[in-house]
Kinemage of the C-alpha trace (Angstrom):
@kinemage 1
@onewidth
@group {chain A} dominant
@subgroup {mainchain}
@vectorlist {calphas} color= white
{ca met a 1} P 1.754 -7.238 21.324
{ca ser a 2} L 2.634 -7.636 25.083
{ca arg a 3} L 4.889 -5.067 26.855
{ca his a 4} L 7.598 -7.509 26.746
{ca asp a 5} L 7.775 -8.078 23.014
{ca his a 6} L 9.780 -5.483 20.882
{ca asp a 7} L 12.061 -5.235 18.006
{ca leu a 8} L 15.435 -6.374 18.896
{ca thr a 9} L 17.520 -5.079 15.855
{ca ser a 10} L 18.767 -2.028 18.146
{ca glu a 11} L 19.747 -3.905 20.831
{ca lys a 12} L 23.334 -5.450 21.852
{ca pro a 13} L 24.363 -8.817 21.512
{ca leu a 14} L 24.341 -9.904 24.931
{ca thr a 15} L 20.653 -8.272 25.436
{ca arg a 16} L 19.728 -10.165 21.894
{ca leu a 17} L 20.931 -13.751 23.591
{ca val a 18} L 18.699 -13.023 26.526
{ca arg a 19} L 15.543 -11.826 24.848
{ca ser a 20} L 15.492 -13.631 21.440
{ca gly a 21} L 12.944 -16.518 20.824
{ca arg a 22} L 10.670 -14.963 23.839
{ca asp a 23} L 7.484 -14.001 21.523
{ca gly a 24} L 4.755 -13.834 23.969
{ca ala a 25} L 2.041 -15.376 21.454
{ca val a 26} L 4.413 -18.257 21.283
{ca thr a 27} L 5.681 -18.867 24.684
{ca gly a 28} L 2.893 -16.869 26.854
{ca pro a 29} L 4.099 -15.216 30.178
{ca phe a 30} L 6.980 -17.741 30.731
{ca val a 31} L 10.645 -16.536 30.930
{ca asn a 32} L 11.769 -20.114 29.838
{ca pro a 33} L 9.163 -21.201 26.812
{ca pro a 34} L 7.366 -24.104 28.081
{ca val a 35} L 8.478 -27.772 26.609
{ca val a 36} L 6.029 -29.540 24.545
{ca his a 37} L 6.394 -33.177 23.648
{ca ala a 38} L 3.924 -33.621 21.012
{ca ser a 39} L 3.478 -35.940 17.969
{ca thr a 40} L -0.405 -35.717 17.063
{ca val a 41} L -2.270 -32.284 17.177
{ca leu a 42} L -5.983 -32.239 17.326
{ca phe a 43} L -8.128 -29.797 15.287
{ca glu a 44} L -11.505 -28.600 16.362
{ca thr a 45} L -13.373 -29.437 13.135
{ca ala a 46} L -12.727 -31.639 9.716
{ca asp a 47} L -12.995 -28.239 8.150
{ca asp a 48} L -9.801 -26.998 10.222
{ca leu a 49} L -8.127 -30.464 9.574
{ca leu a 50} L -8.501 -29.891 5.892
{ca gly a 51} L -7.937 -26.065 5.885
{ca gly a 52} L -4.363 -25.793 6.691
{ca thr a 53} L -5.011 -22.636 8.577
{ca gln a 54} L -4.108 -24.031 12.220
{ca arg a 55} L -0.592 -22.840 13.597
{ca tyr a 56} L 0.476 -26.354 14.750
{ca val a 57} L -0.683 -29.447 12.687
{ca tyr a 58} L 1.918 -32.072 13.845
{ca gly a 59} L 4.829 -32.428 16.362
{ca arg a 60} L 7.574 -32.711 13.582
{ca arg a 61} L 6.270 -29.923 11.757
{ca gly a 62} L 6.415 -27.210 14.762
{ca thr a 63} L 5.526 -26.457 18.196
{ca pro a 64} L 6.130 -23.641 20.620
{ca thr a 65} L 9.099 -25.089 21.620
{ca ile a 66} L 10.625 -25.435 18.539
{ca glu a 67} L 9.304 -22.311 17.049
{ca ala a 68} L 10.906 -20.314 20.149
{ca leu a 69} L 14.371 -21.956 19.358
{ca glu a 70} L 14.093 -21.190 15.344
{ca ser a 71} L 12.924 -17.521 16.029
{ca ala a 72} L 15.900 -17.211 18.473
{ca ile a 73} L 18.358 -18.389 15.734
{ca ser a 74} L 16.713 -16.099 13.283
{ca glu a 75} L 17.289 -13.231 15.581
{ca ile a 76} L 20.772 -13.666 16.639
{ca glu a 77} L 22.027 -14.597 12.906
{ca ala a 78} L 19.776 -11.932 11.208
{ca ala a 79} L 18.392 -14.381 9.122
{ca ala a 80} L 15.085 -14.816 7.291
{ca gly a 81} L 14.434 -18.193 8.949
{ca ala a 82} L 16.206 -21.111 10.407
{ca val a 83} L 15.676 -24.881 10.805
{ca leu a 84} L 16.798 -27.414 13.667
{ca cys a 85} L 18.512 -30.587 13.001
{ca pro a 86} L 19.456 -33.445 15.205
{ca ser a 87} L 23.351 -32.697 15.051
{ca gly a 88} L 26.040 -30.688 13.898
{ca leu a 89} L 26.609 -33.145 10.975
{ca ser a 90} L 22.926 -33.280 10.364
{ca ala a 91} L 22.798 -29.501 9.689
{ca val a 92} L 25.820 -29.724 7.518
{ca ser a 93} L 24.377 -32.444 5.259
{ca thr a 94} L 20.973 -30.826 5.154
{ca ala a 95} L 22.477 -27.706 4.038
{ca leu a 96} L 24.319 -29.047 1.047
{ca leu a 97} L 21.447 -31.232 0.178
{ca ser a 98} L 19.361 -28.159 0.022
{ca val a 99} L 21.359 -26.265 -2.489
{ca leu a 100} L 22.689 -29.555 -4.480
{ca arg a 101} L 21.676 -31.706 -7.308
{ca ser a 102} L 23.042 -34.594 -9.439
{ca gly a 103} L 25.323 -33.037 -12.061
{ca asp a 104} L 26.500 -29.799 -9.775
{ca his a 105} L 30.052 -29.302 -8.673
{ca leu a 106} L 30.833 -28.216 -5.136
{ca leu a 107} L 33.920 -26.321 -4.039
{ca met a 108} L 34.782 -27.163 -0.206
{ca ala a 109} L 37.564 -25.568 1.679
{ca asp a 110} L 40.334 -27.990 2.524
{ca asn a 111} L 40.209 -27.228 6.324
{ca val a 112} L 36.611 -28.630 7.224
{ca tyr a 113} L 35.440 -30.382 9.703
{ca asp a 114} L 36.489 -34.142 8.629
{ca pro a 115} L 32.643 -35.518 8.656
{ca ala a 116} L 31.638 -32.911 6.483
{ca arg a 117} L 34.542 -33.960 3.966
{ca ser a 118} L 33.353 -37.360 4.268
{ca phe a 119} L 29.689 -36.679 3.466
{ca ala a 120} L 30.872 -34.708 0.423
{ca thr a 121} L 33.010 -37.855 -0.800
{ca ser a 122} L 30.828 -40.601 0.061
{ca val a 123} L 26.960 -39.245 -0.107
{ca leu a 124} L 27.211 -36.326 -2.512
{ca glu a 125} L 29.473 -38.553 -4.570
{ca arg a 126} L 26.848 -41.243 -4.939
{ca met a 127} L 24.380 -38.503 -5.877
{ca gly a 128} L 26.457 -37.575 -8.624
{ca val a 129} L 27.959 -34.157 -7.302
{ca glu a 130} L 31.626 -33.658 -7.888
{ca thr a 131} L 33.756 -31.924 -5.109
{ca thr a 132} L 36.714 -29.677 -5.491
{ca phe a 133} L 38.921 -29.200 -2.277
{ca phe a 134} L 40.673 -25.819 -2.259
{ca glu a 135} L 43.173 -24.012 -0.055
{ca pro a 136} L 40.903 -22.161 2.355
{ca thr a 137} L 43.168 -19.249 2.208
{ca val a 138} L 42.854 -18.789 -1.516
{ca gly a 139} L 40.670 -15.549 -1.460
{ca ala a 140} L 39.478 -14.078 -4.684
{ca ala a 141} L 41.531 -16.293 -6.567
{ca ile a 142} L 38.897 -18.950 -6.078
{ca ser a 143} L 37.398 -17.479 -9.105
{ca gly a 144} L 39.609 -19.787 -11.269
{ca leu a 145} L 38.114 -22.805 -9.670
{ca phe a 146} L 34.599 -22.311 -10.585
{ca arg a 147} L 33.218 -24.568 -13.370
{ca pro a 148} L 29.915 -23.957 -15.496
{ca asn a 149} L 28.224 -26.282 -13.030
{ca thr a 150} L 29.599 -24.745 -9.795
{ca arg a 151} L 26.462 -24.643 -7.832
{ca ala a 152} L 27.966 -23.981 -4.125
{ca val a 153} L 30.955 -23.041 -1.987
{ca tyr a 154} L 31.426 -24.620 1.447
{ca leu a 155} L 33.556 -23.262 3.992
{ca glu a 156} L 34.253 -23.157 7.719
{ca ser a 157} L 36.637 -20.312 9.114
{ca pro a 158} L 38.597 -20.635 11.123
{ca gly a 159} L 38.875 -24.438 10.501
{ca ser a 160} L 38.213 -26.221 13.689
{ca leu a 161} L 41.700 -28.023 13.669
{ca thr a 162} L 44.133 -26.176 11.760
{ca phe a 163} L 42.335 -22.863 12.159
{ca glu a 164} L 42.947 -20.949 8.564
{ca val a 165} L 40.901 -17.812 8.123
{ca ser a 166} L 39.447 -17.546 4.961
{ca asp a 167} L 38.380 -14.289 2.991
{ca ile a 168} L 34.717 -14.766 3.117
{ca pro a 169} L 33.662 -11.516 1.299
{ca ala a 170} L 36.213 -12.193 -1.327
{ca ile a 171} L 34.794 -15.472 -2.004
{ca val a 172} L 31.014 -14.346 -1.670
{ca ala a 173} L 31.891 -11.857 -4.444
{ca ala a 174} L 33.321 -14.421 -6.687
{ca ala a 175} L 30.338 -16.869 -5.767
{ca arg a 176} L 27.497 -14.343 -6.638
{ca ala a 177} L 29.224 -13.341 -9.796
{ca arg a 178} L 28.244 -17.081 -10.787
{ca asp a 179} L 24.999 -17.436 -8.956
{ca ala a 180} L 26.635 -19.937 -6.739
{ca phe a 181} L 25.483 -20.753 -2.925
{ca val a 182} L 28.167 -19.932 -0.105
{ca leu a 183} L 27.464 -22.035 3.100
{ca ala a 184} L 29.800 -21.657 6.105
{ca asp a 185} L 30.307 -23.668 9.158
{ca asn a 186} L 30.139 -20.794 12.045
{ca thr a 187} L 30.345 -22.945 15.141
{ca trp a 188} L 33.700 -21.611 16.024
{ca ala a 189} L 32.723 -18.155 15.940
{ca thr a 190} L 29.092 -18.301 16.589
{ca pro a 191} L 26.784 -15.155 15.862
{ca tyr a 192} L 27.857 -13.629 19.207
{ca phe a 193} L 31.304 -13.223 17.106
{ca phe a 194} L 30.196 -13.186 13.448
{ca lys a 195} L 27.303 -13.187 11.573
{ca pro a 196} L 27.980 -15.034 8.056
{ca leu a 197} L 24.812 -13.718 6.467
{ca ala a 198} L 25.494 -10.129 7.187
{ca his a 199} L 28.659 -10.943 4.836
{ca gly a 200} L 26.745 -12.266 2.096
{ca val a 201} L 26.841 -16.398 3.120
{ca asp a 202} L 23.652 -17.794 2.270
{ca leu a 203} L 23.377 -20.549 4.845
{ca ser a 204} L 25.090 -20.404 8.272
{ca ile a 205} L 25.608 -23.754 10.160
{ca gln a 206} L 25.965 -24.150 13.794
{ca ala a 207} L 26.739 -27.369 15.707
{ca gly a 208} L 24.808 -26.291 18.586
{ca thr a 209} L 25.912 -28.810 20.377
{ca lys a 210} L 29.208 -26.984 21.007
{ca tyr a 211} L 28.913 -23.205 22.174
{ca leu a 212} L 25.120 -22.849 21.655
{ca cys a 213} L 24.494 -25.414 24.175
{ca gly a 214} L 27.571 -25.003 26.257
{ca his a 215} L 27.105 -28.113 28.661
{ca ser a 216} L 28.209 -30.960 26.627
{ca asp a 217} L 24.827 -32.892 27.319
{ca val a 218} L 22.963 -32.183 23.834
{ca met a 219} L 23.323 -32.886 20.245
{ca ile a 220} L 21.845 -30.218 17.983
{ca gly a 221} L 22.638 -28.224 14.700
{ca thr a 222} L 20.918 -25.190 13.570
{ca ile a 223} L 20.902 -23.676 10.113
{ca ala a 224} L 19.836 -20.164 9.298
{ca ala a 225} L 19.106 -18.880 5.801
{ca asn a 226} L 19.017 -15.691 3.883
{ca ala a 227} L 15.740 -15.139 1.858
{ca arg a 228} L 17.364 -16.420 -1.450
{ca ala a 229} L 18.035 -19.861 0.279
{ca leu a 230} L 15.293 -20.298 2.633
{ca pro a 231} L 12.402 -21.682 0.678
{ca met a 232} L 15.107 -24.715 -0.496
{ca leu a 233} L 16.101 -25.211 3.269
{ca lys a 234} L 12.538 -25.349 4.328
{ca asp a 235} L 11.930 -27.834 1.544
{ca thr a 236} L 14.586 -30.153 2.002
{ca his a 237} L 14.498 -30.256 5.961
{ca gly a 238} L 11.048 -30.842 5.564
{ca his a 239} L 11.222 -33.826 3.077
{ca leu a 240} L 13.994 -35.358 5.340
{ca gly a 241} L 11.684 -35.773 8.223
{ca leu a 242} L 13.999 -33.904 10.531
{ca cys a 243} L 13.300 -32.866 14.320
{ca val a 244} L 14.734 -32.260 17.335
{ca gly a 245} L 13.543 -33.426 20.739
{ca pro a 246} L 11.870 -30.768 22.917
{ca asp a 247} L 14.224 -31.481 26.058
{ca asp a 248} L 17.151 -30.716 23.689
{ca ile a 249} L 15.679 -27.694 22.199
{ca tyr a 250} L 14.969 -26.553 25.782
{ca leu a 251} L 18.677 -27.150 26.640
{ca thr a 252} L 19.815 -25.421 23.990
{ca leu a 253} L 17.652 -22.488 24.528
{ca arg a 254} L 18.782 -22.509 27.785
{ca gly a 255} L 22.556 -22.557 27.138
{ca met a 256} L 22.151 -19.809 24.574
{ca arg a 257} L 21.144 -17.351 27.250
{ca thr a 258} L 24.627 -17.423 28.834
{ca leu a 259} L 26.483 -17.688 25.286
{ca gly a 260} L 28.105 -14.134 25.525
{ca val a 261} L 29.282 -13.976 28.865
{ca arg a 262} L 30.982 -17.950 28.498
{ca leu a 263} L 32.414 -16.892 25.340
{ca asp a 264} L 33.905 -13.586 26.568
{ca arg a 265} L 35.459 -15.530 29.408
{ca gln a 266} L 36.569 -18.355 27.323
{ca met a 267} L 38.212 -16.022 24.710
{ca gln a 268} L 40.075 -14.195 27.539
{ca ser a 269} L 41.360 -17.305 28.794
{ca ala a 270} L 42.080 -19.190 25.776
{ca leu a 271} L 44.114 -15.975 24.504
{ca thr a 272} L 46.009 -15.927 27.615
{ca ile a 273} L 46.872 -19.587 27.554
{ca ala a 274} L 47.726 -19.329 23.895
{ca arg a 275} L 50.132 -16.624 24.350
{ca trp a 276} L 51.651 -18.630 27.427
{ca leu a 277} L 52.195 -21.598 25.015
{ca ser a 278} L 53.483 -19.436 21.917
{ca glu a 279} L 56.642 -18.726 24.159
{ca arg a 280} L 57.505 -22.402 25.243
{ca asn a 281} L 60.339 -23.937 23.818
{ca glu a 282} L 58.165 -27.291 23.333
{ca val a 283} L 55.853 -25.529 21.151
{ca ser a 284} L 56.663 -24.987 17.161
{ca arg a 285} L 53.620 -23.035 16.425
{ca val a 286} L 50.353 -21.820 17.983
{ca leu a 287} L 47.114 -21.833 15.744
{ca his a 288} L 44.881 -19.087 16.829
{ca pro a 289} L 43.736 -16.293 14.764
{ca gly a 290} L 43.416 -13.950 17.388
{ca leu a 291} L 47.176 -14.046 17.958
{ca pro a 292} L 49.088 -11.300 16.062
{ca ser a 293} L 51.558 -13.832 14.849
{ca asp a 294} L 49.073 -15.731 13.275
{ca pro a 295} L 48.578 -15.683 9.335
{ca gly a 296} L 44.725 -15.224 9.393
{ca his a 297} L 44.948 -12.627 11.806
{ca met a 298} L 44.546 -9.640 10.047
{ca leu a 299} L 41.310 -11.251 8.022
{ca trp a 300} L 39.933 -12.153 11.639
{ca lys a 301} L 40.705 -8.702 12.999
{ca arg a 302} L 38.608 -7.372 10.017
{ca asp a 303} L 35.488 -9.706 10.005
{ca met a 304} L 35.104 -10.553 13.555
{ca thr a 305} L 34.491 -9.385 16.999
{ca gly a 306} L 36.181 -11.854 18.932
{ca ser a 307} L 37.598 -15.453 19.259
{ca ser a 308} L 36.444 -18.683 21.153
{ca gly a 309} L 38.176 -21.001 23.224
{ca leu a 310} L 39.395 -23.400 20.600
{ca phe a 311} L 42.843 -23.429 19.185
{ca gly a 312} L 45.972 -25.457 18.302
{ca val a 313} L 49.319 -26.217 19.393
{ca val a 314} L 51.814 -27.608 17.218
{ca pro a 315} L 54.592 -29.539 19.107
{ca asn a 316} L 58.355 -28.825 18.527
{ca asp a 317} L 59.618 -32.151 16.511
{ca trp a 318} L 57.658 -34.425 19.070
{ca ser a 319} L 56.991 -38.251 18.050
{ca leu a 320} L 53.401 -39.415 18.476
{ca asp a 321} L 54.257 -41.423 21.780
{ca lys a 322} L 55.306 -38.004 23.000
{ca val a 323} L 52.153 -36.133 22.272
{ca lys a 324} L 50.155 -39.263 23.805
{ca ala a 325} L 52.397 -38.946 27.016
{ca phe a 326} L 51.484 -35.384 27.391
{ca leu a 327} L 48.040 -35.735 27.011
{ca asp a 328} L 47.771 -38.702 29.387
{ca gly a 329} L 49.786 -36.422 31.892
{ca leu a 330} L 47.030 -33.865 31.991
{ca arg a 331} L 44.683 -33.505 34.864
{ca leu a 332} L 42.272 -30.692 34.090
{ca phe a 333} L 42.051 -31.284 30.576
{ca gly a 334} L 39.704 -34.036 29.770
{ca leu a 335} L 40.456 -36.184 26.434
{ca gly a 336} L 37.421 -36.235 24.418
{ca phe a 337} L 35.791 -35.134 21.242
{ca ser a 338} L 33.687 -31.785 20.693
{ca trp a 339} L 34.155 -28.397 22.362
{ca gly a 340} L 32.667 -25.667 23.423
{ca gly a 341} L 31.330 -26.712 26.748
{ca phe a 342} L 32.275 -25.311 30.069
{ca glu a 343} L 34.927 -27.973 30.646
{ca ser a 344} L 38.497 -27.873 28.971
{ca leu a 345} L 39.526 -30.951 26.704
{ca ala a 346} L 42.339 -32.069 24.505
{ca ile a 347} L 42.756 -34.185 21.640
{ca ile a 348} L 45.037 -35.156 18.992
{ca gly a 349} L 44.598 -34.039 15.652
{ca arg a 350} L 45.998 -35.326 12.179
{ca pro a 351} L 45.052 -33.001 9.324
{ca arg a 352} L 43.768 -34.385 6.360
{ca arg a 353} L 44.202 -32.329 3.171
{ca thr a 354} L 43.499 -32.664 -0.565
{ca ala a 355} L 44.132 -29.269 -1.994
{ca gly a 356} L 48.057 -29.111 -0.884
{ca ser a 357} L 49.983 -30.555 2.271
{ca trp a 358} L 49.702 -29.589 5.767
{ca pro a 359} L 52.801 -27.677 6.289
{ca ala a 360} L 53.070 -27.756 10.174
{ca gly a 361} L 53.575 -31.105 11.417
{ca asp a 362} L 51.778 -34.570 11.474
{ca his a 363} L 50.325 -34.066 15.084
{ca ile a 364} L 48.309 -31.077 16.593
{ca ile a 365} L 47.441 -30.997 20.359
{ca arg a 366} L 43.837 -29.049 19.910
{ca leu a 367} L 43.073 -27.317 23.227
{ca gln a 368} L 39.491 -26.264 24.270
{ca ile a 369} L 39.483 -23.878 27.182
{ca gly a 370} L 36.755 -24.201 29.543
{ca leu a 371} L 35.584 -22.130 32.446
{ca glu a 372} L 38.292 -23.361 34.855
{ca asp a 373} L 40.872 -20.825 36.455
{ca thr a 374} L 43.348 -19.722 33.793
{ca ala a 375} L 46.280 -20.156 36.513
{ca asp a 376} L 45.201 -23.435 37.087
{ca leu a 377} L 45.007 -24.752 33.357
{ca ile a 378} L 48.349 -23.116 32.769
{ca gly a 379} L 49.762 -25.402 35.978
{ca asp a 380} L 48.178 -28.268 34.318
{ca leu a 381} L 49.731 -27.963 31.108
{ca glu a 382} L 53.210 -27.195 32.747
{ca ala a 383} L 53.303 -29.997 34.846
{ca ser a 384} L 52.719 -32.191 31.816
{ca phe a 385} L 55.469 -30.565 29.943
{ca ala a 386} L 57.769 -31.158 32.378
{ca arg a 387} L 56.659 -34.892 33.087
{ca val a 388} L 57.702 -35.387 28.950
{ca ser a 389} L 60.887 -33.437 28.808
{ca asn a 390} L 63.037 -36.322 28.784
{ca leu a 391} L 61.213 -38.210 26.314
{ca ser a 392} L 61.733 -38.262 22.593
């Protein structure tokens, strides 16, 4: 063992982010793991070729670059193992496919990322998997929704558009009583602020495109598994032939090293701006579980150690045209999908609900707070409020 290799379990989160995935046996003496571009891997002898004992056998099935990020994700998630996927949605679909089969029933929270919902109602439905959507705040009452064939529960807490917080321990307890798997999209909090596996979740999903990478230039997804779910995850991931390019892996590893300092700053900026917005007459409601006024605040405070830079704003009885004019007037907020990068963004969100109706207006302004100066961002929002003040 190198003097640089040591057990990270006793280290604080910022140290883990810097040190994880840097196994000298894999990465050598380099601070940043080498970027290995590979498909064919050569064997010394025919016996080696047939023996299955060589560490690396084919580029899709592992390289030092892949191994470095998988190891880092496993460490920061406190997981038995992890796999990498070409996008966040690919991670969602791979995780679901690893635990579901034809004839199964899936319980899915009603506030999930819309492409996850669409995957359930299209591909999974064609496979013979039935999905029931449930109110994300159902908590222990989810027990009444289980069927004999309920195989899995899928959560996103907080939801990345409407930001409800689910009682994950209560839902996990209900699932465990029926031997069902629990999957959670943890992109909003990341393992820096919340570790789903430590709360009983079987598969923790991240769109690494967002905060993990942090620079809006990579598409990648990660899935971390406990020992119970890992064999099925590895089997499904391998049979689907999924792999991520080494340059994207390298950029994700590089971004991960600054995840903690970025999130700490974005959390503080977002809370400052959320508090400011909550006092505006133009705003009906701010959707941010870090605010004491938020319905999910106590669950968030109980389970998580921080909040990210993404939250929602419900305008006070604005028309769609007024919402669009407000966004068009912003100068420091880009208009674009995704989030988690260093830049601030804004979109218009329209909640889609199946288990019940969304009670807080048809249009949500979703803000991603980046690393710009907080006073400048508030000034930009204030100027746009002034520009639309006479519109109906």
